[in-house]
C-alpha positions in Angstrom: -2.4 38.5 13.6 -2.1 35.6 10.8 -1.7 32.4 11.4 0.9 30.9 8.6 0.4 27.0 6.9 3.1 25.4 7.3 4.0 21.8 5.5 3.7 19.2 9.0 6.2 16.7 9.1 4.2 13.4 7.3 6.6 10.6 8.4 10.3 9.8 9.0 12.7 10.6 6.2 9.9 12.8 4.6 11.4 16.0 3.5 9.6 17.1 0.3 5.9 16.6 -0.8 3.6 17.5 -3.9 0.9 20.3 -3.0 -1.3 18.6 -5.3 -4.6 20.7 -4.4 -6.1 23.5 -2.6 -9.9 22.6 -1.4 -10.0 26.4 -0.4 -9.9 29.7 -2.9 -7.7 32.2 -1.9 -9.6 34.9 -0.5 -12.6 32.2 0.8 -13.2 32.3 4.6 -12.6 29.0 6.3 -13.4 27.8 9.8 -10.8 25.6 12.1 -10.7 22.1 11.4 -11.7 22.8 7.5 -9.4 20.7 4.8 -7.3 23.0 3.0 -4.9 21.4 0.7 -4.0 17.9 -0.3 -0.3 16.9 0.4 1.1 13.8 -2.0 4.1 12.4 -0.8 6.1 9.0 -2.2 4.8 7.3 0.6 0.9 8.9 1.5 -1.6 11.4 0.8 -2.2 14.0 3.5 -5.1 16.2 4.2 -3.8 19.5 6.2 -6.5 21.5 7.5 -6.9 24.6 9.1 -5.5 25.4 12.5 -7.9 28.6 13.0 -10.9 30.3 11.6 -10.4 33.7 9.2 -9.2 34.3 5.4 -7.1 32.1 3.5 -4.3 33.9 1.6 -2.7 31.3 -0.8 1.5 31.6 -1.1 2.1 28.6 -3.5 0.2 27.3 -6.1 -1.4 23.5 -6.5 1.2 21.9 -8.6 3.8 22.9 -6.8 7.1 20.6 -5.1 7.1 21.5 -1.0 9.6 21.1 1.4 8.2 20.0 4.7 7.7 23.3 7.1 7.7 25.6 4.4 5.3 28.3 4.6 2.6 27.7 1.6 -0.6 30.0 3.0 -1.9 32.0 5.9 -5.1 32.4 8.0 -5.9 36.0 8.6 -8.1 37.3 11.2 -12.0 37.8 10.4 -13.8 37.3 6.8 -12.5 40.8 4.7 -11.7 39.5 1.4 -9.3 40.8 -0.7 -8.2 40.5 -4.4 -6.7 36.8 -4.7 -2.6 36.9 -4.8 -2.7 32.6 -6.0 -5.9 31.7 -7.6 -5.8 28.4 -5.9 -7.7 25.4 -7.8 -10.2 23.8 -5.8 -9.6 19.9 -8.1 -6.6 18.3 -8.6 -4.6 19.5 -11.5 -3.8 16.5 -13.5 -1.4 18.8 -15.8 0.4 19.9 -12.6 3.2 17.8 -11.7 6.7 17.5 -9.4 10.0 19.5 -11.0 13.2 17.7 -10.5 14.6 16.9 -7.4 18.3 18.4 -6.3 19.9 16.1 -3.4 20.5 17.2 -0.1 23.0 16.2 2.0 22.8 12.4 2.3 21.9 11.2 6.2 22.8 7.5 7.1 20.6 4.9 5.5 18.2 3.5 7.9 18.6 -0.5 8.9 15.6 -1.9 7.2 13.4 -1.0 4.4 9.4 -1.4 5.0 6.8 -1.9 2.6 4.8 1.6 2.1 2.3 2.2 -0.7 1.9 1.2 -4.1 -0.3 2.3 -7.3 -0.2 -0.7 -9.1 -1.0 -2.8 -12.3 -4.1 -4.9 -11.5 -1.8 -7.6 -13.2 0.8 -7.2 -10.6 -0.4 -5.3 -7.8 2.3 -6.4 -5.5 5.5 -5.2 -7.8 4.3 -1.3 -6.3 3.6 -2.0 -2.9 7.1 -0.8 -1.3 8.6 2.7 -0.7 11.4 2.8 0.6 10.9 4.1 4.6 14.2 5.4 6.7 16.2 5.8 3.8 18.7 9.0 2.7 15.9 12.2 2.7 14.7 12.8 -0.7 16.2 15.8 -2.6 15.1 19.2 -1.6 12.1 20.8 -3.7 12.1 22.9 -6.1 9.7 25.7 -5.1 8.5 26.6 -9.2 5.7 24.9 -10.3 6.3 22.0 -12.0 5.6 22.3 -16.0 2.7 21.1 -17.7 2.1 17.9 -20.0 3.3 18.3 -23.3 1.6 16.9 -26.7 2.3 17.0 -30.3 -0.8 15.2 -30.8 0.4 11.6 -30.9 2.1 11.3 -27.6 1.8 13.4 -24.3 5.1 13.7 -22.5 4.8 14.6 -18.9 7.0 14.4 -15.5 6.4 11.5 -12.9 4.7 12.1 -9.3 6.6 11.8 -6.3 4.9 8.6 -5.9 5.5 7.3 -9.5 9.1 8.1 -8.7 9.4 5.8 -5.9 7.6 2.8 -7.6 10.2 3.1 -10.2 12.9 3.2 -7.9 11.8 0.1 -5.5 11.0 -1.9 -8.3 14.5 -1.8 -9.8 16.1 -1.8 -6.2 14.0 -4.8 -5.4 15.3 -6.5 -8.5 18.5 -5.7 -8.4 18.9 -6.7 -4.4 17.3 -9.7 -4.1 17.5 -13.1 -5.9 13.7 -13.3 -7.2 12.6 -16.7 -7.4 8.5 -17.8 -7.8 6.8 -21.2 -7.1 3.4 -22.4 -8.0 0.8 -24.2 -7.2 -3.1 -24.7 -7.2 -5.6 -24.8 -4.8 -9.3 -26.5 -4.6 -11.3 -23.7 -3.2 -14.1 -25.8 -2.8 -14.0 -26.3 0.7 -13.2 -22.8 2.1 -16.0 -22.0 -0.8 -18.7 -24.3 1.1 -17.8 -22.8 4.4 -17.8 -19.4 3.5 -21.5 -19.9 1.9 -22.9 -21.9 4.7 -22.2 -19.7 7.8 -22.2 -16.0 6.4 -25.5 -15.4 7.8 -24.6 -16.7 10.8 -21.1 -14.8 11.1 -22.4 -12.2 9.5 -24.8 -11.3 12.1 -22.6 -12.4 15.0 -20.2 -10.4 14.3 -21.4 -7.6 11.9 -19.1 -8.1 9.4 -18.9 -10.2 6.2 -16.5 -13.5 6.0 -14.2 -13.1 3.2 -11.9 -15.2 1.1 -8.8 -13.0 2.8 -9.0 -14.1 6.6 -8.9 -17.7 5.3 -5.6 -17.1 3.5 -4.1 -14.6 5.7 -4.5 -17.5 8.7 -3.3 -20.0 6.6 0.1 -17.7 5.4 0.1 -17.5 9.5 0.4 -21.1 9.9 2.9 -21.6 6.7 5.2 -19.1 8.4 5.3 -20.9 11.4 5.9 -24.1 10.0 8.4 -22.4 7.7 10.2 -19.9 9.7 12.3 -19.7 6.9 9.8 -17.3 5.0 9.9 -15.1 8.0 13.5 -13.7 7.7 14.7 -10.5 6.2 17.9 -9.2 5.6 20.2 -6.9 7.2 23.5 -5.8 5.7 25.3 -9.2 6.6 22.9 -10.0 9.3 19.7 -12.4 9.0 17.2 -11.7 11.4 14.2 -14.2 12.3 11.3 -12.6 13.0 8.6 -14.2 15.3 5.7 -12.1 14.8 3.0 -12.4 12.2 2.3 -8.7 10.8 0.9 -9.6 7.6 0.2 -6.5 4.8 -3.1 -7.1 2.5 -3.3 -4.9 -0.6 -6.6 -2.3 -0.5 -8.0 -1.0 -3.6 -8.1 2.7 -3.6 -8.6 5.5 -6.6 -5.0 6.2 -6.6 -3.5 2.7 -6.6 -2.9 0.0 -3.8 -2.4 0.7 -0.4 -0.6 -2.1 1.7 -2.0 -1.8 5.5 -0.7 -4.2 8.0 -2.6 -6.9 10.0 -0.8 -6.6 13.3 -0.3 -9.9 14.9 -2.7 -12.0 12.6 -1.9 -15.1 14.9 -3.9 -13.6 17.6 -7.0 -12.3 15.8 -9.8 -14.3 15.2 -11.7 -14.3 11.8 -13.4 -11.6 12.9 -11.5 -9.5 14.3 -9.2 -9.9 11.1 -12.6 -9.2 8.8 -12.9 -6.4 11.0 -9.5 -4.7 10.7 -9.7 -5.0 7.0 -13.0 -3.7 6.4 -11.6 0.0 8.7 -8.7 0.0 6.4 -10.6 -0.3 3.4 -12.6 2.5 4.9 -9.6 4.7 5.8 -8.2 4.2 2.6 -11.3 5.1 0.5 -11.6 8.1 2.5 -7.4 9.3 2.1 -6.9 8.4 6.0 -4.5 5.9 5.6 -1.0 6.9 7.7 2.3 6.0 7.0 2.3 3.8 10.7 -0.8 1.6 9.1 1.9 0.6 6.4 4.6 -0.1 8.0 6.2 -3.1 9.3 4.6 -5.7 7.9 6.8 -9.4 7.5 5.1 -11.1 4.4 2.6 -9.3 2.3 -0.3 -10.9 0.3 -1.1 -9.6 -3.3 -4.6 -10.5 -4.8 -4.6 -9.9 -8.5 -8.1 -12.0 -8.7 -10.2 -9.5 -8.1 -9.2 -7.7 -11.3 -9.3 -10.8 -13.4 -5.4 -11.9 -12.9 -5.3 -15.7 -13.7 -1.2 -15.5 -12.8 1.5 -13.8 -12.2 5.0 -13.6 -11.0 4.5 -10.7 -7.7 7.6 -8.9 -6.8 9.2 -8.7 -3.4 8.1 -6.2 -0.9 12.1 -5.5 0.9 13.4 -6.7 2.9 10.7 -8.8 3.5 11.6 -12.8 1.9 8.0 -13.6 1.0 5.2 -12.4 -0.9 2.0 -14.1 -1.7 -0.2 -13.6 -5.4 -3.4 -14.8 -4.9 -5.9 -15.3 -8.5 -9.0 -15.8 -10.1 -11.3 -18.3 -9.0 -12.1 -20.3 -12.1 -13.9 -24.2 -12.7 -11.7 -26.1 -14.4 -11.6 -29.7 -15.1 -9.8 -31.8 -12.5 -8.7 -35.5 -12.3 -10.2 -36.8 -8.9 -10.0 -40.7 -8.4 -10.1 -41.7 -11.7 -13.3 -39.1 -12.7 -13.5 -35.6 -14.5 -14.8 -33.4 -12.0 -15.1 -29.6 -12.5 -14.1 -27.6 -9.2 -13.5 -23.9 -8.2 -9.2 -23.7 -9.0 -6.8 -20.7 -8.1 -3.4 -20.4 -8.8 -1.2 -19.5 -6.1 2.0 -18.1 -6.3 5.3 -17.1 -4.0 7.9 -15.0 -4.3 11.0 -15.6 -2.2 14.3 -14.6 -1.8 16.6 -17.1 -2.7 19.8 -15.6 -0.8 17.5 -16.8 2.4 14.9 -19.1 1.4 15.9 -22.5 -0.3 13.4 -24.0 -2.5 12.5 -27.1 -0.5 11.3 -24.6 1.8 9.5 -22.5 -0.6 7.6 -25.5 -1.9 6.5 -26.6 1.6 5.6 -22.9 2.5 3.0 -23.1 -0.8 1.7 -26.3 -0.4 1.2 -25.6 3.3 -1.0 -23.3 2.6 -2.5 -25.5 -0.2 -3.5 -27.8 2.4 -4.8 -25.3 4.3 -7.3 -24.1 2.7 -8.5 -27.1 0.9 -9.2 -28.3 4.3 -10.0 -25.4 6.2 -10.6 -26.9 9.7 -6.6 -27.3 10.1 -6.9 -23.2 10.2 -9.7 -23.3 13.5 -8.1 -26.2 15.2 -4.4 -24.4 14.5 -2.9 -27.7 12.9 
C-alpha cells in the first residue's frame, strides 16, 4: 500500500509554505529517515523525512506553494522504478518563487507577536528578525508553480519568497505601531578584551567552549534589564505587561540569512552555559535544524552588525519587545584620558526603544549601565 507524503504542521499559525527543493528524484528508492524535501515558510525552513522505505513518486514540483496537510507525493512499496511523472530538481530552484496568496477566512489575532527569523542586510540585521506569530493565518497557497523570473537584460523581476514578504510586512508594522527612538553611546572594550585574552586558554580547557564577546553583552543586558525594568515591558493592546524573566534573543548567521534563537533564563546561566547555548544554536542554524520553539518568546534582542564591519546603525524593534541593542565594530580610536590622548578599542552601542513605554531617561540609564558593566567586567562577575 502506498504511503502519502503530506506537508506536516510546522508551527502555530503556519498554514502554507514553499516546497523549495526535492532532495530525491521521482522514481528514486528511499529509505526510512531519508530527507525528501525542504519546506520553507515565513518563519523557518524544515526538512521532511521519509517515514517508510520504497519508491518515491512526486506529485508536486519544487517551487510550488503548498498547504499544510497537502499530499505532495507518495512512497510505493518495493523498488521498481517507473517513468517519472514529475521530474524533481535535486538542487534549489532559484527561479521558482511562490505565487501570490489569497486571504482565507480570518482567525482571531494572537495577543502578542514573537520574533522569529531574519534574512537581514549586514548593516541592519536586527531590522528583519521578527515575523508575526499567532496572527491571522496566511492565505491559502496556490497549487500552480510560481512564475520564473523575467529579465529584459537590464533588470530582472521575480516574486518575493514567503520569508521576504513577511519581512516586508514586519518592517512596516514595526515602524507603524511603535514609537521607535534610538540613543547612542560608546564603550571602551579594553577591559573585556584583556580579561578574555588572559582567561581564554583556561576557560576553553575547563568548559570546552571559547569565551566570546556575546556572553559579556548578554550578562550586561540582563543586569541593565534588572536595573531598568521598563525595557522589559511589552504592549498588549491597551495593557502593559511587565516581564520578570530574561530570555535574550541573539542573531546567528546562516546561508539563508540571520535567525534569532533565544537564550532562555539568561540570568541563571554562567558564561560557559551561555557560550555553550550559542554554540549549539550556531550548529543547528548552519544545519537548518533550528525549530520555531528556539526562536520564540524573547524579551529583548541583541544584534551584532559589527561582525560584518558595521560601525553604526539604528536597529529596528522586534515587536512586541520594547528594546533592541545594536553592537558594532571594535575600532581603535584616539580618546582623551586624564588629559592625555590614548588609543583605545572602542565600540559604538545603539539602543532602539519604544518611546510609548520607555522614557528617554530610562533608555539612557539602561545604555549607560551596559557601558559601565563592560568597561568594568568585574561588575558582571559580582552581579553589581
